[in-house]
N, C-alpha and C positions, 0 to 999 in steps of 0.2 A: 296846613297841618299845624296843630298847636304844639308849642315848645314844651318839653318836659321840664318842670321846675327842678333846679338843682339845689345845692347847699347854700351858696351865698347870693347868686344871681346879681352880680355886680357888672355893670356895663364896662366892658374892657375895650370896645371899639365900636365906632359908628362909621360905616363906609357906604358912599353913594354907589348904587348898582351900576355896573358897566353898561347894561342894555337899556336901562330905564333911569334917566337922571332925576326923575321925580320921586324915586324911592330909595330908601336907605336900609342897609342890612345892619341889624343890631346883634352884637356879639356879647354874650354873657359868659363870664369865666373863661374867656379865650375861645369860646365855641359859638358858631353861628346859631342864633336862637330864632329869629324871625325877621321879616321885613316890614317896614312901615312907610307911609307917605312922608315926604320931606317936611310937610307941615307939622306932622306929629313928632318927627325926629327933632324939630327945632326946640322942643321942650325937654329933650333928653341930653345928658352929657356923660362923658367918660368918668368912671368912678362912682356913678349913681347906683345905689342898690335898689332893686325892684322886688316888691313882695309878689307872692303868687297872684293875689287879687289885682295888682297893678299890671302884671304881665297879661292876665286874662282880659283886662279892660283895654289895654293897648291893642291886643290882637283882635278883639271884637270891634273896636273903633276902626281899625284898619280894614277889616273885612267889610264893614258897612260902607266905608269910603270907596273901596274898590268896586263894590257892587253898584253903588250910586253913580260912579263915573262911567261904568259900563252902560248903565241904563240911560244916562244922558247922551252917550255916544250913539246908542241905538235910536234914541228919540231924535237925534240930529238929522237922520235921513228923511223922516216923515213923522207926523203924530202917530201915536200908538194907543191901543186900548190897554186897560189894566191887565187883562188876561195875556196879551202879547208880551208885556213887560215881565210878568210872572213866569211865563214859559221860557223866555229868553234867559232870565237869570237862573232858572232851574237848570237849563241846559249848560250854563256856565258853572254849575255845581256849587252854587252858593246855598247855605243852609236856609231852611224855611223861615226861621225867625229873622234872619238878615233880610230876606226878600220882603217879608211883611213890613219891616222897618223902612226899607227903601221905598216901597210902594206908597206907604203912608206919607213919607216925606215929600214925594213927588206930587201926591194929591194936595197936600197942604200948600205946596208952592205953585199950584195950578198948572203943573207940567202934565198931569194926568187928569183927564175929565172925560168919562165915557160918553156923556151926552154931547159935549163939544166935538169929540172925535167922530161920533156917528153923524152929526150934522155936517162936518167937514167931508166925510166920506160920501154922503149923499150929494153934496154940492159939487164935489169933484166929478162924480159920475154924471150929473146933469150937464156939467160944462164940457166934458171931454169924451164921455162914453155913456150916453143916455141909456138907462137900464130900467126894467120894470120894478115895481115895488116888491114883487115876489122875489126877484133876483137880489135886490138890495137887502131884503130880510135874511136871505140865505147867507150872503156875504158877511153881514154884520154878526150873525150867529157864529160864523166861522171865526170871527175875530174875538169871540167871547163876550160880546156886549149883552147886557141884561135885556130880556124880552120886553120888559116894560119901557125901557129906553128906546128900543127899536120901534115899538108900537107908536110912541109919541113922535118920533122923528119921521118915520116912513108914512104915517097917515097923511102927511102934507103932499106926498108925491102924486102927481096927475099922470097916470099911465098913458093916456092918449097923447098928451102934450109931449111926454118923453119919447113915445114911439115915433111921433112925427119928427121930433128933433133928431132922432137917430136915422130915420129913413130919408128925410129931405135932402141931405147932401148926396145921396146916391141917385137921385132922380135924373140929374143931367147925365150921369155916367151910364145909366141904363135906359135912356130914352130911345135908343135905336133897337131895343129888344122887341121881339114879338111878345104879345100879351102873355102867352103861356109861359115864356121864359122869364118875363118880368115877375110874374106871380110867384114862380118857383124861387127866384132869387130873393124877392122881398119878404115872402112869408118865412123862408128859411132863416134869413137874416134876423127878422124880428123874433122868431122862436128862440134863436140862440141867445137873444137878450132877455128872454123870459116873459115876453108879452103874450097875453092870452088871445084866444080865438076872436072874440068880438072886437077887441081893440085892433088886432091885426087886420081884420076885414075892413074896418072903417078907414084906417090909415092907408091901406093899399088902394082902396077906391079913390081916396083923395089924391094920392100920388099919381095914379094912372090918369085921373082927370086932367092933371097938369100936363102929362106927356101927350095925351090924345087930344087935348083942348076941347073936350066935350064931344068928339066925333064918334067914339066907339066906347060905350060903357064897359066896365070890366065884367067879365063873365063870372057870375056867382058860382056856377058849377065848378069852374076851374079853381076858384078860391076854396071851395069845399074839398076838392080833390087834393089840393096842396096842403090843406090842414090835416087831412088823413095821412099824407105822406110824412108829415113832420112828427107824428105821434110815436 
């Protein structure tokens, strides 16, 4: 909340906040006026008069600094898309002009880059939770990534390779299943990862061939039935 400019606006006290030692309360004419970061307070002193323009500038600089630090904290958990940062700072009730300033600063400093974020997202999925290109597109759209960036990044995804990477670790766990039960589990699992019918059929056949060691080919009718059940 912005301080209402008074008559003299002379700094009468600078006090470090009790709950946050990185911030300083500024008192003008014996009344609390606003808080600033300790780095900003270092340039202030008791008895210093402040003009209305100086007060506004101090408050704006502080607002931007607080929003920037919150954004860095949020980025500390994992990389974020531009839209995620904008949403986060909006929820923290920072003004639109402050958010725009902070986002541009983060972009300039290479902390925000939607193409790098999208590639990281796809790479993490490929390593730890292989997912279809269709599912990846949906996830990245949910993160607010531009469609052109998504197209460029996801076009490199090989759905069949990803489906096999997802299913292969399950093969040893499901090798004792009857064929019908294996098909239900495998097709349901791949459907939840967003893989389509043709890819699912090929990968299931490949997996069953490992389990049965070529002795009993997978039943195409069972695969068709399983596909109908997942729709």
